[in-house]
N, C-alpha and C positions, 0 to 999 in steps of 0.2 A: 612580290614587287614594287617599288616602289612608284605612286603616281598618283602626280601632284596635281593635274588636271581632272576636272569630271568629264566634261564633253568630249565623245569622240569623236573624231576626225572624218571625212566621208571613208576614208582607206580603212579605218578599222570598222564601220559599219558594212562595207561591204566586205571585207574578211568575215566579221560575225556572222553574217548570212550564208557564204561560201562554206564557211564551217557547219552549219546545219546537214549539209549532202545532199537528202534530198526533205522536201516540206510544203504544204501547203504555203498558202498567204496568210492565213492564220496563224499557222504555227509560225512562220516568221517572223508576224508583226508583236505577236507579243514575245517571240525567243530575242528578240535583236533588239526589243524595246523600241517599237517606231508608231508612227500614226500612220493612218489607211493613206495619206497624199504621201507621204513619205516613202511608204512601201511599196506604190504603186510608179513614182519613180525610180527609186532603185532596182525593182521589179524590171521595168519597160530596158533602161539601161544597161543590166547584166544579159538580161536577153539581146538585146540588141548588138552587144559586143560579142556574143556567143558565149557567154561566163556562166552561162544556165539552160538551160532549156526543159520546156514542158512536157510533161508525162501523163498521161493519165489515166486514172488509179479509179475502175471501179465504174457508177455511175456519173459520169460527168464531173468526178471531183480533176481535181488539177491540180498537179502537183510543182514543183521545178526542183530539179535535178541538177545540180554542179556538174558542169561540163570537163575535161581534162582540160582545156584550157584553164578554164577558171581553177581545177585543180594546182596548177603551175602556178598562177597568179597569186593563188593561197600561199604556197610555198614561199616566194619572193617577198610577200607583205609580211608573213612571219618572221625573215629572214630580215629585212630591212628594220621590224621594231625590237627582235632579240637586240640588232645593233645598236640602236638607240637607245633603247633600256640600258642598256651596259653599259652605257658613257653616261647618261643619264648618272647613273649611282656612281658613279666613277666621278662625275663634275659635282653631286651630292655630298659626295667624300672629300673632296679636296678643299671642296669652301668651307663644311667641318671644321677639319682641319687647321685650316686658313685662318679662322674665327677666335677656334683654342689660342694659336699663337701669338695673336694678334693680342690677346686679354692677357696672356702672360708678361709679356712687350713691356704695359703699362704701368 
């Protein structure tokens, strides 16, 4: 995978959270590399949009689980990211070939 940028978009962060399937806040925070404030904002938004739901596991341990709606969104995000990645790879290859041709013209 060719990745020229280091920062993730919000959509990529959402996809990373949804890919976990089921996790506690701590697991999400460390797995997805979020600060606590970022975690709170993303989880709150995903709950409000019904992409995650709360599940109680054991004594007071709250876990967050991806919903069917969240799985559908994840599939759609992955499809778009794959399309963009293929387009980016094609553009990089085209630019490489174009720069080589310019070198031979001189």
